[in-house]
C-alpha positions in Angstrom: -61.4 -18.8 36.2 -60.5 -16.8 39.4 -59.4 -18.7 42.5 -59.9 -17.4 46.1 -58.4 -19.8 48.7 -58.2 -17.3 51.6 -61.9 -16.8 52.2 -62.7 -16.0 55.8 -66.5 -16.1 55.5 -68.7 -18.1 53.1 -70.4 -15.1 51.6 -70.0 -14.1 48.0 -69.9 -10.4 49.0 -66.8 -11.2 51.1 -64.8 -11.9 48.0 -64.2 -8.2 47.6 -62.2 -8.3 50.8 -60.5 -11.6 50.1 -56.9 -11.8 48.6 -57.0 -12.7 45.0 -55.6 -16.2 44.5 -55.0 -16.0 40.7 -56.7 -16.0 37.3 -56.3 -18.9 34.9 -57.3 -19.5 31.2 -56.0 -21.5 28.3 -55.2 -25.3 28.4 -53.0 -25.3 31.5 -55.1 -26.0 34.7 -54.3 -24.4 38.1 -52.3 -26.4 40.6 -54.2 -28.1 43.4 -55.4 -25.7 46.1 -56.0 -26.1 49.8 -58.1 -23.4 51.6 -56.3 -21.3 54.2 -59.5 -21.2 56.3 -62.9 -23.0 56.1 -64.0 -21.9 52.6 -62.7 -21.7 49.0 -64.3 -19.9 46.1 -64.0 -20.3 42.3 -65.4 -17.6 39.9 -65.9 -18.6 36.3 -66.3 -15.9 33.6 -67.2 -16.3 29.9 -68.0 -13.9 27.2 -70.9 -14.1 24.6 -68.8 -16.0 22.0 -69.2 -19.8 21.5 -69.0 -22.0 24.5 -68.1 -25.7 25.0 -69.4 -28.3 27.4 -65.9 -29.5 28.6 -64.7 -26.1 29.8 -63.2 -27.5 33.1 -63.7 -30.4 35.5 -62.1 -31.0 38.9 -62.5 -32.7 42.3 -62.9 -31.3 45.8 -62.5 -32.8 49.2 -63.1 -31.6 52.8 -60.1 -32.5 55.0 -59.4 -32.4 58.7 -57.5 -29.2 59.6 -55.7 -30.8 62.6 -52.9 -31.9 60.3 -52.0 -28.3 59.8 -51.9 -27.5 63.5 -48.2 -28.3 64.0 -48.3 -27.2 67.6 -50.1 -24.8 69.9 -51.3 -21.6 68.0 -49.5 -18.5 69.2 -49.6 -14.8 68.2 -52.6 -15.0 65.9 -52.5 -15.8 62.2 -53.2 -19.1 60.5 -49.6 -20.5 60.8 -47.8 -19.5 64.0 -47.2 -22.4 66.3 -45.2 -23.4 69.4 -44.1 -27.0 69.5 -42.9 -28.5 72.8 -41.0 -31.7 72.8 -42.6 -32.8 76.1 -46.1 -32.6 74.4 -45.3 -33.7 70.9 -41.9 -35.3 70.6 -42.4 -36.0 66.9 -44.7 -35.0 64.1 -45.1 -33.3 60.7 -44.4 -29.7 59.8 -46.0 -28.3 56.7 -47.1 -25.0 55.1 -50.7 -24.0 55.8 -52.0 -25.0 52.3 -49.7 -27.8 51.4 -49.8 -29.6 48.9 -51.7 -26.8 47.3 -50.1 -23.6 46.1 -49.4 -21.4 49.1 -50.8 -17.8 49.3 -48.7 -14.7 48.8 -47.6 -12.3 51.5 -47.7 -15.0 54.1 -45.5 -15.1 57.3 -45.4 -18.3 59.4 -43.4 -19.2 62.5 -42.7 -22.7 64.0 -41.0 -22.5 67.3 -39.6 -25.8 68.8 -38.7 -26.0 72.5 -37.2 -29.1 74.0 -36.0 -30.2 77.4 -32.4 -29.6 78.4 -30.1 -32.0 76.7 -32.5 -32.5 73.8 -31.9 -31.5 70.2 -34.4 -31.2 67.3 -34.0 -32.8 63.9 -36.0 -31.5 60.9 -36.3 -33.5 57.7 -37.9 -31.4 55.0 -37.8 -30.5 51.2 -38.0 -26.8 51.8 -38.9 -24.3 49.1 -38.3 -21.0 51.0 -37.6 -21.2 54.7 -35.3 -19.5 57.2 -34.2 -21.6 60.2 -32.8 -20.1 63.4 -30.6 -22.2 65.8 -32.5 -21.0 68.9 -35.9 -19.8 70.3 -36.4 -16.7 68.3 -35.2 -14.7 65.3 -32.3 -13.2 67.3 -30.6 -16.6 67.3 -28.0 -17.6 64.9 -29.3 -18.5 61.4 -28.7 -22.1 60.3 -29.7 -21.3 56.8 -32.2 -19.8 54.3 -33.6 -22.3 51.8 -35.5 -21.8 48.6 -36.1 -23.6 45.4 -36.4 -27.3 45.5 -34.4 -28.9 48.3 -34.7 -32.6 48.7 -33.5 -34.8 51.5 -32.6 -31.8 53.6 -32.0 -32.6 57.3 -31.5 -29.9 59.9 -30.4 -30.3 63.5 -30.6 -27.7 66.2 -27.5 -27.2 68.3 -29.4 -27.1 71.6 -33.0 -27.6 72.8 -34.7 -24.9 70.7 -35.3 -24.1 67.0 -37.3 -21.5 65.1 -38.5 -22.0 61.6 -40.0 -19.1 59.6 -41.9 -19.4 56.3 -42.2 -16.2 54.4 -43.9 -15.7 51.0 -43.4 -12.4 49.1 -46.2 -10.3 47.7 -45.7 -11.5 44.2 -48.1 -12.1 41.3 -51.3 -14.0 42.1 -50.6 -16.7 39.6 -47.7 -18.2 41.5 -48.3 -21.8 42.2 -45.5 -23.0 44.5 -46.6 -25.6 47.0 -44.6 -24.9 50.1 -43.1 -27.7 52.2 -43.8 -30.7 54.3 -41.4 -32.2 56.7 -40.9 -34.2 59.9 -39.6 -33.0 63.2 -38.2 -35.0 66.2 -37.1 -34.2 69.7 -34.5 -36.5 71.1 -31.7 -36.7 73.6 -30.1 -39.6 71.7 -28.6 -37.3 69.1 -24.9 -36.6 69.3 -24.1 -34.5 72.3 -22.6 -31.1 71.5 -21.5 -30.4 75.0 -23.3 -31.1 78.3 -25.8 -28.7 79.8 -25.7 -28.9 83.6 -27.8 -26.7 86.0 -26.0 -24.3 88.2 -27.6 -22.4 91.1 -27.6 -18.6 90.6 -29.0 -16.2 93.3 -32.0 -17.4 95.3 -32.3 -20.9 94.0 -32.5 -19.8 90.4 -31.0 -22.2 87.8 -29.1 -21.5 84.7 -27.7 -24.2 82.4 -23.9 -24.1 81.7 -22.6 -25.9 78.6 -19.4 -27.9 79.0 -17.0 -28.6 76.1 -17.9 -31.5 73.8 -15.8 -33.6 71.5 -15.9 -30.8 69.0 -15.3 -27.6 70.9 -12.7 -28.8 73.3 -10.1 -28.8 70.5 -10.9 -25.6 68.7 -13.4 -27.2 66.4 -16.6 -25.4 65.4 -19.9 -27.2 65.0 -21.5 -26.6 61.7 -25.0 -25.3 62.5 -27.8 -27.4 61.2 -25.9 -30.7 61.3 -25.9 -33.4 63.9 -22.2 -33.6 64.4 -20.4 -32.0 61.4 -17.5 -29.7 62.4 -14.9 -27.5 60.8 -11.4 -26.8 62.1 -9.7 -23.7 60.8 -6.0 -23.0 61.0 -4.6 -20.3 63.3 -1.3 -20.5 61.3 0.6 -23.7 61.8 -1.6 -24.6 64.7 -2.4 -28.1 65.9 -4.9 -30.1 68.0 -6.9 -33.3 68.1 -10.0 -34.7 66.4 -12.2 -37.4 68.0 -15.0 -39.6 67.1 -18.3 -38.7 68.8 -18.6 -39.5 72.5 -14.9 -40.2 72.7 -13.3 -41.8 74.9 -16.5 -43.8 75.3 -18.0 -46.0 72.5 -19.8 -44.1 69.8 -23.5 -44.4 69.0 -24.7 -46.5 66.2 -26.2 -45.2 62.9 -24.3 -42.0 63.0 -22.6 -39.9 60.3 -20.2 -37.1 61.2 -18.1 -35.0 58.8 -14.9 -33.2 59.6 -13.8 -30.3 57.4 -10.2 -29.3 58.3 -9.1 -26.2 56.5 -5.6 -24.8 56.3 -4.8 -21.2 55.4 -4.8 -20.2 51.8 -4.3 -16.7 50.7 -1.7 -14.4 49.1 0.5 -14.8 52.1 0.0 -18.4 53.2 -0.5 -21.9 51.9 -0.9 -24.8 54.3 -1.6 -28.5 54.2 -3.0 -30.8 56.9 -1.0 -33.6 58.5 -3.0 -36.2 60.4 -1.4 -38.7 62.8 -3.6 -41.3 64.5 -3.1 -41.9 68.2 -6.0 -44.4 68.6 -8.1 -46.2 66.0 -10.9 -48.7 66.9 -13.7 -49.1 64.3 -14.7 -52.8 64.0 -15.0 -54.4 60.6 -18.4 -55.7 59.4 -19.5 -59.3 59.3 -17.9 -59.8 55.9 -14.5 -58.5 57.1 -14.8 -55.2 55.2 -15.8 -51.6 56.0 -19.5 -52.1 55.2 -20.6 -51.6 58.8 -18.6 -48.6 60.1 -15.7 -46.7 58.6 -13.7 -43.5 58.5 -13.1 -42.1 55.0 -10.5 -39.5 54.3 -10.4 -37.1 51.4 -7.0 -35.5 50.8 -8.2 -32.9 48.3 -11.3 -31.7 50.1 -13.8 -33.2 47.7 -16.7 -31.6 49.5 -16.5 -28.7 47.1 -18.0 -31.0 44.4 -19.9 -33.4 46.7 -17.9 -36.2 45.3 -17.8 -38.3 48.4 -17.5 -41.5 46.5 -13.9 -40.5 45.5 -12.2 -41.0 48.8 -8.5 -41.6 49.3 -8.6 -43.8 52.3 -11.4 -46.1 53.7 -10.3 -47.2 57.2 -11.7 -49.8 59.6 -10.2 -52.6 61.7 -6.5 -52.5 62.3 -4.8 -53.5 59.0 -5.9 -50.5 56.9 -5.0 -47.9 59.4 -2.2 -45.6 58.1 -0.2 -43.9 60.8 0.1 -40.5 59.0 -1.8 -39.0 56.1 -1.1 -35.6 54.5 -3.6 -33.5 52.5 -3.0 -32.6 48.9 -3.6 -28.9 49.3 -5.0 -26.8 52.1 -8.1 -29.0 52.8 -8.8 -32.4 54.2 -12.2 -33.9 54.8 -13.1 -36.9 57.1 -16.4 -38.8 57.1 -17.1 -41.0 60.0 -20.0 -43.4 59.8 -21.0 -45.9 62.5 -22.9 -49.0 61.9 -24.5 -51.6 64.1 -21.3 -52.6 65.8 -19.8 -50.2 68.4 -16.2 -49.3 69.1 -14.2 -46.6 70.8 -13.7 -44.7 67.5 -10.5 -42.8 66.9 -8.3 -40.0 68.2 -5.9 -38.2 65.8 -3.6 -35.3 66.0 -3.9 -32.7 63.3 -1.2 -30.2 62.4 -1.4 -27.4 59.9 2.0 -27.1 58.2 3.0 -24.7 55.4 2.7 -26.3 52.0 5.8 -25.2 50.2 5.4 -26.9 46.8 9.1 -27.4 46.5 10.6 -30.4 44.8 13.2 -32.2 46.9 13.4 -34.3 50.1 11.5 -32.4 52.8 12.5 -32.3 56.4 10.4 -34.8 58.5 9.4 -32.0 61.0 7.5 -30.1 58.3 9.9 -27.1 58.3 10.9 -25.4 55.0 14.1 -27.5 54.7 14.9 -29.6 51.6 17.8 -31.8 50.7 19.2 -32.8 47.3 21.7 -35.6 47.2 23.8 -36.7 44.3 23.2 -40.3 45.2 19.4 -39.8 44.7 19.3 -37.5 41.6 22.0 -36.0 39.5 20.1 -32.9 38.3 16.7 -31.3 38.8 14.9 -28.0 39.7 14.2 -26.2 42.9 12.2 -23.0 43.7 10.9 -20.7 46.3 7.7 -21.7 48.2 4.6 -21.8 46.0 6.4 -20.5 42.9 5.2 -19.0 40.6 2.8 -17.6 43.2 4.2 -15.4 45.9 6.3 -17.0 48.6 4.8 -16.7 52.2 5.9 -13.9 54.5 7.8 -14.8 57.7 9.6 -17.6 56.0 13.0 -19.1 56.2 13.8 -22.0 53.8 17.0 -24.0 53.5 18.1 -26.0 50.5 21.1 -28.4 50.9 22.9 -29.8 47.9 25.2 -32.7 48.9 27.7 -34.1 46.4 30.0 -37.1 46.6 33.7 -36.8 47.2 34.6 -36.6 43.5 31.8 -34.2 42.5 30.9 -30.5 42.4 27.5 -28.8 42.4 26.4 -26.3 39.8 23.4 -23.9 40.3 21.8 -21.8 37.5 19.0 -19.4 38.2 16.3 -19.0 35.5 13.9 -16.7 37.3 14.5 -14.3 40.2 12.4 -11.7 42.0 13.0 -11.2 45.7 11.5 -8.2 47.5 13.9 -5.4 48.6 12.8 -1.9 49.5 16.1 -0.1 50.3 18.0 -0.6 47.0 19.2 1.9 44.4 17.9 0.8 41.0 21.1 2.0 39.3 23.3 -0.7 40.9 23.1 -4.4 41.5 21.1 -5.6 44.4 23.3 -7.9 46.3 25.2 -7.8 49.6 24.2 -7.5 53.2 24.0 -3.7 53.0 21.3 -3.5 50.3 19.4 -6.8 50.8 17.8 -6.4 54.2 14.1 -7.2 53.8 14.0 -10.5 51.8 17.0 -12.2 50.3 18.7 -15.5 49.5 22.2 -16.4 50.6 24.5 -19.0 49.0 27.3 -20.8 50.9 30.0 -23.4 50.2 29.7 -26.0 53.0 32.5 -28.3 54.1 32.7 -31.5 56.1 34.2 -29.9 59.1 31.2 -27.6 59.5 32.8 -24.5 58.0 30.7 -22.4 55.6 31.9 -19.6 53.3 29.4 -17.2 51.8 29.3 -16.7 48.1 26.8 -13.9 48.2 23.5 -12.4 49.3 21.0 -11.5 46.5 17.6 -9.7 46.3 15.3 -7.7 44.0 15.8 -8.8 40.3 19.6 -9.3 40.6 19.8 -13.0 39.9 22.9 -14.8 41.1 25.4 -15.7 38.5 26.1 -19.4 37.7 27.7 -21.0 40.7 30.0 -24.0 41.1 30.9 -25.3 44.6 34.6 -25.1 45.5 36.8 -28.1 44.9 36.9 -30.0 48.2 33.6 -28.6 49.4 30.9 -31.0 50.5 28.3 -29.0 48.5 26.2 -25.8 48.6 23.6 -24.3 50.9 20.9 -21.8 49.8 18.9 -19.9 52.3 15.7 -17.9 51.5 14.6 -15.3 54.1 11.4 -13.4 54.0 10.2 -10.9 56.6 6.6 -10.1 57.7 5.9 -7.5 55.0 5.0 -7.8 51.3 6.3 -10.7 49.2 7.3 -11.3 45.6 7.2 -14.4 43.3 10.6 -15.7 44.3 12.9 -17.8 42.2 13.3 -20.9 40.1 16.7 -22.5 39.6 18.4 -25.7 38.4 21.0 -27.9 40.1 23.4 -30.4 38.7 26.0 -32.7 40.2 29.0 -33.1 37.9 32.5 -34.7 38.1 34.9 -32.5 40.0 37.2 -30.2 37.9 40.7 -29.1 38.8 41.2 -26.2 41.1 41.5 -24.0 38.0 38.2 -25.3 36.5 38.1 -25.8 32.7 40.8 -23.2 32.2 42.5 -20.5 34.3 45.7 -20.9 36.2 48.0 -19.8 39.0 50.1 -16.7 38.5 53.1 -15.8 40.7 56.7 -14.5 40.6 55.7 -11.8 38.2 55.1 -8.1 38.6 52.4 -7.7 36.0 50.3 -9.7 33.5 47.3 -9.8 31.3 44.3 -12.2 31.8 41.5 -12.6 29.2 38.3 -14.6 28.9 38.4 -17.8 26.7 38.7 -17.0 22.9 39.2 -13.3 23.5 38.9 -11.0 21.5 36.4 -13.5 19.9 33.3 -14.4 21.9 33.5 -16.8 24.7 31.4 -19.9 24.3 28.9 -21.9 26.4 29.7 -25.2 28.2 29.8 -28.4 26.3 26.5 -30.3 25.8 26.7 -32.4 28.9 27.8 -29.6 31.2 25.7 -27.2 33.2 28.5 -24.6 33.5 32.0 -23.9 32.4 34.5 -22.2 34.7 37.9 -20.5 34.6 39.6 -19.8 37.9 42.7 -17.6 38.3 44.8 -17.1 41.4 47.3 -14.2 41.3 50.0 -13.9 44.0 52.7 -11.2 44.4 55.4 -10.5 46.9 54.5 -9.9 50.5 53.6 -6.3 51.5 52.6 -5.7 47.9 49.1 -5.5 46.5 47.5 -6.3 43.2 45.9 -3.6 41.0 43.4 -5.0 38.5 42.3 -2.8 35.6 39.7 -4.0 33.0 40.6 -2.6 29.6 37.7 -4.4 27.9 34.6 -5.9 29.5 31.5 -7.3 27.7 29.7 -10.1 29.5 26.0 -10.8 29.0 23.7 -9.7 31.8 23.0 -6.4 33.6 23.4 -6.2 37.4 20.9 -3.4 37.9 18.1 -5.1 35.8 18.4 -8.8 35.8 21.7 -9.8 37.4 24.2 -12.2 35.8 22.2 -15.5 35.4 24.0 -16.6 32.2 27.6 -15.5 32.8 29.5 -13.9 35.6 33.0 -12.8 36.6 33.2 -13.4 40.3 36.1 -11.4 41.9 37.7 -11.9 45.3 39.9 -8.8 45.9 39.6 -9.7 49.6 39.8 -13.4 50.2 38.2 -13.1 53.6 35.1 -11.4 52.2 32.4 -12.4 49.8 33.2 -11.8 46.1 31.6 -9.2 43.9 29.8 -10.2 40.7 30.5 -8.5 37.4 28.6 -8.6 34.1 27.2 -6.2 31.6 29.2 -4.0 29.2 31.8 -1.4 30.2 31.8 1.8 28.1 34.9 2.2 26.0 35.8 5.4 27.7 35.5 3.9 31.2 38.0 1.6 32.9 37.1 -0.5 35.9 39.8 -1.1 38.5 40.1 -3.0 41.8 42.9 -3.1 44.4 43.4 -6.2 46.5 43.5 -6.0 50.3 46.5 -8.4 50.4 49.1 -9.9 48.1 46.6 -12.4 46.7 43.6 -12.0 44.4 41.2 -14.6 42.9 38.7 -14.3 40.2 36.4 -16.9 38.5 34.6 -16.6 35.1 31.6 -19.0 34.9 29.2 -19.4 32.0 25.9 -21.3 32.2 24.4 -23.6 29.6 22.1 -20.8 28.5 24.9 -18.4 27.7 24.7 -17.0 24.2 28.3 -15.5 24.2 29.9 -12.1 24.2 33.4 -10.7 23.7 34.4 -11.2 27.3 37.1 -9.3 29.1 40.8 -8.2 29.1 42.3 -7.4 32.4 45.7 -6.0 33.3 47.1 -6.7 36.8 50.1 -5.1 38.3 52.1 -5.6 41.5 51.9 -2.2 43.3 52.8 -0.5 46.6 50.5 2.3 47.8 52.5 5.5 48.3 53.5 8.0 49.5 57.2 6.9 49.3 58.5 5.1 46.3 61.9 3.7 45.3 60.9 3.1 41.7 58.4 4.7 39.4 55.5 6.5 41.1 52.3 7.0 39.2 51.4 10.7 39.1 47.6 10.4 39.6 47.0 7.2 41.7 50.2 7.4 43.7 51.0 3.7 43.1 54.6 2.6 43.1 55.4 0.2 40.3 58.6 -1.3 38.9 60.7 1.1 36.6 60.7 -1.5 33.9 56.9 -1.2 33.5 57.3 2.3 32.2 56.6 2.6 28.4 55.6 -1.1 28.1 52.4 -0.2 26.2 50.2 -1.3 29.1 48.4 0.9 31.7 50.0 -0.2 35.0 49.1 2.9 37.0 45.3 2.4 37.1 42.2 4.0 35.6 42.6 7.6 34.7 46.4 7.6 35.1 48.6 7.0 32.0 51.7 8.6 33.5 53.6 5.3 33.1 53.1 5.6 29.3 53.7 9.3 29.0 56.9 10.8 27.4 57.7 7.6 25.7 59.9 8.1 22.4 58.6 6.6 19.2 60.0 3.3 18.1 61.9 4.5 14.9 65.1 2.5 14.1 68.3 4.5 15.1 70.8 5.5 12.4 73.6 3.5 14.0 71.6 0.4 13.5 71.1 1.3 9.8 74.9 1.7 9.3 75.6 -1.6 11.0 73.1 -3.2 8.7 74.8 -1.9 5.6 78.3 -2.9 6.9 77.0 -6.4 7.6 75.6 -6.7 4.1 78.9 -5.6 2.5 81.0 -8.0 4.5 78.7 -10.8 3.6 79.1 -10.0 -0.1 82.9 -9.8 0.1 83.1 -13.1 1.9 81.0 -14.7 -0.7 83.3 -13.4 -3.5 86.4 -14.7 -1.6 84.9 -18.1 -1.2 84.2 -18.2 -5.0 87.8 -17.3 -5.7 89.1 -20.0 -3.4 87.0 -22.6 -5.2 88.2 -21.3 -8.6 91.9 -21.3 -7.6 91.7 -24.9 -6.3 90.2 -26.0 -9.6 93.1 -24.3 -11.5 95.7 -26.0 -9.3 94.2 -29.4 -10.0 94.3 -28.8 -13.7 98.0 -27.7 -13.5 99.0 -30.8 -11.7 97.4 -32.9 -14.3 99.3 -31.0 -17.0 102.7 -31.5 -15.3 102.1 -35.2 -15.2 101.6 -35.1 -18.9 104.9 -33.2 -19.3 103.4 -30.3 -21.1 105.6 -27.2 -21.1 103.9 -23.8 -20.8 106.0 -21.2 -22.7 106.8 -17.9 -21.2 105.6 -14.7 -22.5 107.7 -13.5 -25.4 110.3 -10.9 -24.5 110.4 -11.7 -20.8 111.6 -14.5 -18.5 108.5 -14.3 -16.2 105.5 -16.5 -16.2 102.2 -15.1 -17.4 100.5 -12.9 -14.8 97.9 -14.5 -12.4 94.3 -13.6 -12.6 92.8 -11.7 -9.6 90.9 -14.8 -8.5 94.0 -16.9 -8.9 96.0 -14.4 -6.7 93.5 -14.5 -4.0 93.2 -18.2 -4.4 97.0 -18.6 -4.0 97.0 -16.6 -0.8 94.1 -18.5 0.8 95.4 -21.8 -0.5 98.7 -21.2 1.2 96.9 -20.3 4.4 94.7 -23.3 4.0 97.7 -25.6 3.5 99.4 -24.5 6.8 
């Protein structure tokens, strides 16, 4: 069966010139058809095969075509109309063959013109329609609609509206039905500004639009709605939002939506702060918000049309919060008025940067956060939006406030701050290199004094930091200029019991002219802090005589980290060779053939070795310090290469006291072989010891013999003389010595 629904003349021969409406076969019947003009033709074809009596059956009806005359016909064609509000304030709008399938290659226009102050509302389930917010197709487009749109309501912004219905030259079997809707002209819709006549020239009038409750505060009416608006941030801008008709009572049976959008891109992230100045929406008869209300959505649920998941439902006085803050860059408000009337609301909105930083934020919305020991002993902090890029043109302050008997420890786990003017072969810290983006860290004191620990940028992470004994805490400042940005940093803080001025080890060195300082356990690896500590520190203070300076030479240095690549986040040796300046940070490994040396600017030097809880350990360092005077004159030993003047007694002490590359103090030193005189004296001493031992043995022997003689005398035993002589028998050698010493002993 062929269908022709666009027949101009009821003549079978005219079908040749009539657009083909489609060919159908099989069990699926064609959709209902309405003729475009006064006639409709069906052409049934069958071949010579078997036929059936129930091929098809249908119904027809002649209907009045006035229903399809939406307004006054204009411009020719079957569906071009002008609708004036003064003539037809309300009515139906439908496609020319609705509810039958509409023809192909069709172009229809519906132009609506109202009186000044009127707006047009259009309720329609469009399939494919383009709506213009004005008298012709040069006006702003409200929207293009296709598919199946149900419960679609469209409002004009002013007193004119153009609807176009276009069908494409597609296949003839298309069976879309088109649309049918209702239009209404009214001056009771929400006023979007006031149009007032103004005389121009010779009594000619033009209408000037004055600001309304939307546009007077940088809001933008959402075309096609009665009173929906959107407010876009102009970077930390602010303004007011009002209920419709404010400050006068709002109209009943009204729904307005407010879409407040902060900035969200690679450079910015904002949130919305809303503070109510006036709120007057009466409660319903049951004492709830069933009549009129203001609902607030802190996460912008309009993206999923989940308007039942509101965060606040406000009416009356009890449920009104003074301040609400969005969770992210969007906030949505839905105002619905019921039968009861009220003044509505007035609220101040502020777009403030959303930093996504844990901590106590400043009440003014600035990037300032405070961490107090009395609130939390340890935690994390980070750059704005981490791990996303921090915003440009940003200055953030982090304050860590300890109690009187505590110190603050900071450990950085991730660090990447933009810096353009650095040399990749050296560490990126200090005011000279870090000039674009950077962080600075200070000790802060109760008298307001601040001392800088360092400025850091690029990937040179700060080493572990402990606040000074006696300091109130630490301050960290992040600065970003207006150019490109990086991911920033993430760090940890910890409030711990205060240590001595020397930390966990270290000490005070004075009244000496040289010394050796080593890391804990050297030459074995230093260790990490104890389990409950965030860091372990050793502080040394070296003082020499006035007018002298301190030469520091590292003979061995192996501390985990690499200043030019990742900084010193796990362990650091922080050196103050000038106590009035910021310290330098040392880590990494010094080549065996290279010696590092530093000279103090005064007679005092301080250095601090700190390890974090994530330290894995390394050999550490060995440093030799020497009290020196810089030449040219010297009363003692003068180093040949460096020119330093050192005490004479430091010559040939097996330590390099002249500095890197100068071993003149250890040159021409004789070997340590024992002198011959010392060998002779050793032999003499040994012989004397042996002789004395023999003498003592003889004395003991003689005394024993004397005791035996005395016992013999008492017994009257006569000892005969040697035959042939009158003398007694000769004494033994030991007896002779014994007699001599015995006589001496008896004196």
